[in-house]
Every structure is written in C-alpha cells, then in structure tokens.
N, C-alpha and C positions, 0 to 999 in steps of 0.2 A: 231144709231146716223147718218145718212147718210152724212150730212152737213161736219162731220168731217174727211170725206174720201178725202177732196180738200186735191190738193197738195201744199205743202209750195213753194212758190215763192224764186226764189234766193235774202237773203239779209230781207226776210220778217222776225219779230219777231215773236216767239211763246211764250208766257209768261203762266206759272201755277199759281194760287196761291192757297195755302191748309191753310186751317183753321181747328183746332180740334173743334168736336161740343161740346158745353158748358163744357168746357174743367175743369173746378176743379169740377163742380159737376160730372159731369161724373166719373172722378177720383176717387171721395168719392163713386159712388155708384158701380165701382168696387171692391173699400175695403171693402164696405158695401154691400153686394147682397139683404139682406133684405130692402135695403132702393128702391130699384128698384121699379116703377112702381107708386111710392109715390112723392108729390110734395117736393122738396127738393132746400132749398136756401143757399149758401155760402158766408158768408159775418158774421157781428155782432149778437150777441146775444140780441134780443129784448126784454128781459128780467130782460137785466144787462145794467147798464149803462144810462137806459130812454131809450134804444134806437136809440143811438146817430151815430151810423155806417150807412154802405149802404151797397147794394145789392153788391157784388163782380159777381158772377154767379149763373144761376139756372137752372135748368131743365125744359124739356118742359111741365113737368105736372103742373110744380110752373108758367110757364109763360101763362099757360089757365087761371089763375087766374088774370093776369094782370102783374104779377111781371117782372121786369126788371133790367138788369144791370145798377148801379148806382143811383136806388131808396131806398128811405131814409127807413131805416131797419123797422121803425115802421111801414111806410105805407105798406109794405110787409106783418108784420103781419097780420094788420088790413083788408088786402085782403084774405090772409088764414092763419089763425091761427093754423090749425092745419098741417103745413107745418113743416118738419125737417129743423132744422137751426142748421148749423154747422159754425166753426171758420174756419179761411183760413188758411190753411198749406201748407204756401210758401214752406218749406223744400223738401215735396214731390214732388209739381207739378214742382218748377225746375228740380228734379231728372228726373222724367218722361219727360218733355221737351227735356232734352239733351238727352236721349235716343231716343229720337223719331226723332230727326233732326238729331242725328248718323246714324239715317236709312234713311230719306230724302237724305243724303250727297250722298250715295250710287248711287242716280239717276241721278246728278248734282251737280259739284265742284262751279257752279254759282249760289250762292243761297244769298238771301236777309233776314234775320230773322229780324221780325218788332214788334216781342211779344214772350212771353211765349208758345204759340200757332198759330201763324201766321208766315207765310214766303214765299216769291216770289221764283219763279225758272225761268230761263230763260233759254230754251230749245231748242234757234235758232237755233245753230251750230249742235243740237245733234239728231233731228228728219230732217224727209222730208217731212211730213204731219202733220196736226192736228190730224189724226187716231193715228198717232205714240204717237202724245204726250198724246193722250187720252190714250193709253196703258199704258204708262208711269203713268198715275193717277190711272189707276185701281190696277197696281201692286204696287205702293206707300201704295195705301189704303188697297190692302191684306195684304201688310207685317206689317203696323204698328198695324194692325189688329191681325195680328198672333203673334207678340212679345208683344203687349201692352192690347189687348183686349179692345182696345179703337178706336171709329169710328171719321171719318174725313170727312169733303167735300172739294171738287176741281173744281175751274172755270180753264177754260184754254181760252185764247182768244189772239189779237194781241198787247195787252199793257199791263200794268199793273192795270190801271183804270177799263177795261173791265174784265179781269182776276178776279179782286175782285169782278164785279157783277155777272160774272158768278158763283162766289163760291157762292155768295148769294142766287141766284137763285136755286144753287143746296141743299142747306140744306134742310132737315137735310140726312146726310151718302150718299149724291149724288156726282154726275160728271157733268159736263155739259160744252160743247164747244160752244164759240161762234165765228165762223168764220167770216173775215174780212167783206164778203159782208153782213153780219146779223147785223154790230154793229150798223149801224143808225138806223134799224126799231127797234132793240130792244130798245136801249138808249132811241129813239124819244116819247116812250108811258112813260118813267119813269118820276116821280116827280122832280122839279130840284135840289132836296135836294140830290139828288144820287152823283151829279157832287162833288170830294171832293171840299171843301174851301167854299160850299156853305151852310151855317147854317144857324138858325132861322132868324136874322137880314139881312143877304144877301137875303134870300127868301123873307122875308116881302118887300125887295125893290122892287124886281123883280113882286111881286106879285101885287104891286100899279102900277109900268109901266106899267102891260101888262093888267091889271084891271083884272086880274082873280083871284078868291079864291084859288085854288090849280094847279100854273101853272104847265105843264109839259113841259121837253126839248124842244119838238117841238114847243113848244109856243116861247120859248127862242132863238129859232134858226132863228126869223123873225130879229134879232138885227146886224146889222154889225159889226165887229170888232172895227170899229173906235165907234162905239154907246156904247158898252160893255167897251170900255177903258175910255171913258168919264163916264159913270156910276159907274165904279170900281176902277179905275186907271189901274195900271200894270196888275192886277188881273184881269182885263176886258178881255184883250188878251187872256189869261189862259182861263177863261170860253168858249171864242168864240171855241176854238180847242175842248173842252173837251166836248161841247155841240155836237159836230159831232162825240164823241167816238174817238177824238185822245189824245194820251198821249205819247210823248218822254221820260219821265224819265226812267232811265236804272236801273236796277237791280243791285246794289252794293254787289260786293260780301262781305260775310262774314261781311256784317255791323253788329256789336255789341257796342250797345250801353252801354258802361259800367260807371254805378251809384250808387252811394251810398246814400241813403236819408231815410230821418222819416218823419213822419206825426202826428199830434195832433189834436185830435178832442175835443172840449171844450165840459164839461158836459152842460154847459148855452152859447148858442149864446150869444157873448161880442163885445163890443166898447170900454173896456178899454185897451187903449195904454199901459200902466204898464203891465198890466196881460199878454197881447198878444206878446209884445216884451221880457218879462222874459220867457216865456215859447219857443219864438222861438231862446233865447240863450240856452237854453236847449237843444234844437233838433241841433243846429250847435255844440254845445259840442259832444254831441252822434256821431254825423255824421264824426266830425273830429277824433275822437278815433277810428273809424273803418277806415277812410282812412288814418291814420296817416303812413309815410313813402312812399305812393303814390306820384306821380305826380296828379295835379288838375289843370285844364283848362278852368272851368268855375263854375257858380252856378245857379242854378233855386230856384225860390222859387212859392209856390202855395199857393193860397187863396180862400177858400170856404166861401162866404156870407151866412146869414140864408136861403137865398131863392133858396141854393144850387148852384147858379150862381158860377160856379169856371174859375178862370184866373190863369195863370202862367206869371212870368216875369222873364228873364234871362239875364246875363252878362257873359262875355268870357275875358280871359286875357292869357297872356303867359303862358305854363305850366310849372310848379313848386312845390316842396314841401313847403305849406305854413304853417303857424301858426294859430290858433284858431281865433287870433283878428284879420289877414287879412279876413278870411272868415266873420267875424263879421261885418269887413267894408263893405266887398262886398254885402253882403245879406241885411243887415240893411236897407238900402236906397231903394230897391226893395220894403221890405215890408211894409216901409213908403208911398209909393204910393198908396199901396192899402189902407192904412188906411185914407189918406187925400183924395181920390179921390172919395170915395163913403161913404155915411150917413150909409149904411145898418150893422149890427151886424156881426160879422165875427162867423163861425161854426169850419173851420179846416184851419190850417195852415201847410206848409210843407217847408221842405229845402233840397235839392241834389246838391252835388257836380257830375262834370263830371269827368270822370279820363283819363289822358292819358297814351296810352300805355297797 
C-alpha cells in the first residue's frame, strides 16, 4: 500500500481502530473446530421460548443467508434452519477480551475500548508515518492470532471516524490505511449513513431534502453549515464536518464504562403496565444486589417495542451508595415515559446502573 508510506506531518493525528472479526462466533469456532465452515449463530435457542431472543453475532457462513446481529432469532431460524445455534457464553468472551486488549496495550497506552471486541489507539506520538502505523497494525494482528488463534480487522486514518470506516473496508481479517489526502474522495462515495449519528430518520430527511433515493455523502456536501444547522440543530454543524471526513473527538485513554445491568424479554409482547412494572422492579432488585456496596452515579432504562424499535433513557445524579428504593424512584419515571409515549406493545425491558470508580 504505497499511500501508507506518506510521512506524518508534525501534529497530525494517526488513529488505529481494531475490531475482532465476528467475535463471539469466532471464539465458538475456536472452541469447537467441528463448527468451522458451517453457519453458526450466537444468541437465543430458536426452539425455546418461542424464539424470543435476538442474534448476538453470526459467522460469515450464516451471513450469506442474510442473518445479521440484532435480528430476531426466529427470523434467523427461518433463513437458515440448519445453522448451529449456540447460547451466549459471556464469561468466556469477557476473559478472551481482557487477554486480547492486554496484548494490544503493549503497542500503545493511549487506548479507548468501546466494547468487548473494539478499541481505538492513538498512535500520533508513537509513529512518524502512516507506514509505521500500518506496521504496528500488522504486529497487533500477528500477536493476537499467535496468542488467541483469532483474527481481527484494523483501520488506520487521521481520526476516529475515518479509522472505523477503514476498518469496515478491511473486513474480514484485513488492514486498511486511509491517508489524509484520500479521506474526502473515499467518504464522498459512501452512503450518508456511514456518518455517525445519521440513522434511518435523519437519512430520510436528507433523502427528502436532496430528492435522492439513496443519498451519498457527496450529495450532502452541497449544504452549507448554516443550512445543516437549520435542518438538524447543533448536530447539523457536526454533520457538516463529518461529511468532509473531519472528526475531532479524542481517543479517551482507558475509558471503561463500568455498568451492571439486566434485561427481560417477555414471552409475549405486552402493553400490560402492571406486568411490565412488576418485572421492571425485579430487574432493579437483581441489579441492586449485584451493585450493593458500590457507588452508583446513573441509571439507564431500555425498552424494545414489538417492531424491534429500541430506545434508552438515562439520568445521572451525584455518585453514592443508594438503596433499592432510590433506584426504583429514579428508574420508574423513565420506564413510564416509554409506556405513555407509544401505543406499541413492549417486547423487552432493561435496567442498568453506571458505577463510579
């Protein structure tokens, strides 16, 4: 990759994004070699509980059938009834994740983990060129494979957004460098949804404004910053920058979102407020017992409706050790907003606390 030989200008950022390939499913393949080459889905058992769960992840063989993360497990079963369906073994995945990122830390102390299988590394002060960054990426891949027999994909660019885009382009098992002079050309040809913060509703607004069925980033670049702010408020200014491949968000060192949470999927979608709030209080009780003795600084409530539309609401407060009644007091109003703001039936509810320290 000749473009990666470009010298890093003084003060220019070099960000690496690492993403383990189909992480949960790949671990299961490693633990059970007989599953390799066969469609494999990690999630709920489609034959139990009337297939109420969702797909956590799937290998590439399963994806060829259209199976994707977040899909109802019942639908994935219809798409490929011969697939191997395995339950989520979170304890194992967490242990593997800790070992992997222990290895990654050997290459940069400035690392921001964003999930069990993804992280950003800021190499700006460590390398003098994108070629050096690419070499570090290759070493990371080799070391992880040597120690864990697992593959990953790596993207490198001038900021977090473009590094993640590079990583997506590198999948599976690859490494991709997008040097600064290539950024605008690459992102311009992508759909607007590649920009963080642009979901289906925002894309639909852009579609109507541009009168294009599937707008590209290059189409949205015609808008001035003022126009985008008028369309979308403060986010519009951020979109203006990101449509041009700019992202100033920093790599937050050792960011660790410490949370404890529980979810419940109803056997049948329901609008019964007594049933929902009863289960909700049980979830809070379970979370409280796990968090007892720890300082809590916020709560988050999740609600998934019958059509799989999922939302979260959260609130924060001074960190402290609070009792179960306090958590109920803080969480219940958030749940009630979900129940009163929509006439849809509820499929899943969740409660999570954010810990301090």
